[in-house]
C-alpha positions in Angstrom: 107.5 115.1 109.9 110.1 116.9 112.1 110.2 120.7 112.1 113.5 122.3 111.2 113.8 123.3 114.9 113.5 119.7 116.0 116.6 118.5 114.3 120.4 119.2 114.1 122.2 119.4 110.8 125.6 117.8 110.7 128.4 116.7 108.4 131.2 114.2 108.8 134.2 115.2 106.7 137.9 114.5 106.4 140.3 117.3 106.9 142.5 117.9 103.9 144.4 120.9 105.1 145.0 120.2 108.7 145.4 116.7 110.2 143.7 114.5 107.6 141.4 113.1 110.3 137.7 112.7 110.2 135.7 115.4 112.0 132.1 116.3 112.6 130.5 119.7 112.5 127.0 120.3 113.9 126.0 123.3 111.7 122.8 124.2 113.5 124.7 124.5 116.8 127.3 126.9 115.6 127.4 130.3 117.3 128.4 133.6 115.6 131.9 133.5 117.1 132.8 130.1 115.4 130.3 129.8 112.6 132.5 131.1 109.7 135.7 129.3 110.8 133.9 125.9 111.3 132.0 126.1 108.0 135.2 127.1 106.2 137.1 124.2 107.8 134.3 121.7 106.7 134.1 123.2 103.2 137.9 122.8 102.7 137.7 119.1 103.7 136.5 116.0 101.9 132.8 115.4 102.4 132.0 111.9 103.8 128.4 112.0 105.2 125.8 114.4 106.2 122.3 114.4 107.6 120.0 115.5 110.4 119.8 114.2 113.9 116.6 114.2 115.9 117.0 116.5 118.9 115.4 113.9 121.1 118.3 111.6 122.0 120.8 113.8 120.3 123.4 113.4 123.0 123.4 109.6 122.5 123.7 110.1 118.7 126.7 112.4 119.3 128.4 109.6 121.3 127.7 107.2 118.5 129.3 109.6 116.0 132.3 110.2 118.2 132.8 106.4 118.4 132.6 106.2 114.6 135.1 109.0 114.2 137.5 107.2 116.6 137.2 104.0 114.6 137.7 105.8 111.3 140.7 107.8 112.6 142.2 104.5 113.7 142.1 103.2 110.2 138.9 101.2 110.2 136.8 101.6 107.0 133.3 102.7 107.8 130.8 103.1 105.0 128.0 105.7 104.9 125.6 102.8 105.1 127.2 101.7 108.4 126.7 105.2 109.7 123.0 105.1 108.8 122.7 101.7 110.5 124.5 102.7 113.7 122.6 106.0 114.1 119.3 104.3 113.2 116.4 106.1 114.7 118.6 109.1 115.7 118.6 110.2 112.1 115.7 112.5 111.0 114.4 111.6 107.5 
């Protein structure tokens, strides 16, 4: 079992106020100067997927997420199940 410090909490959401695009926020990486604004932005959007990434290999997982966001923002339909499949072992359960 991973300890809380061994994983990164994230959410993929669709902006409803700003651009209407899909975005990701890594909650456990937020700093004091951007925490409130990023959380408010995510909370005002439409939730799509959330979870925890293992810190080991996190950079690769972030690249996968960016690729998924690019596809989604280009109009491709991506299901939460596809996200789980593509992130695979990068997800902490």
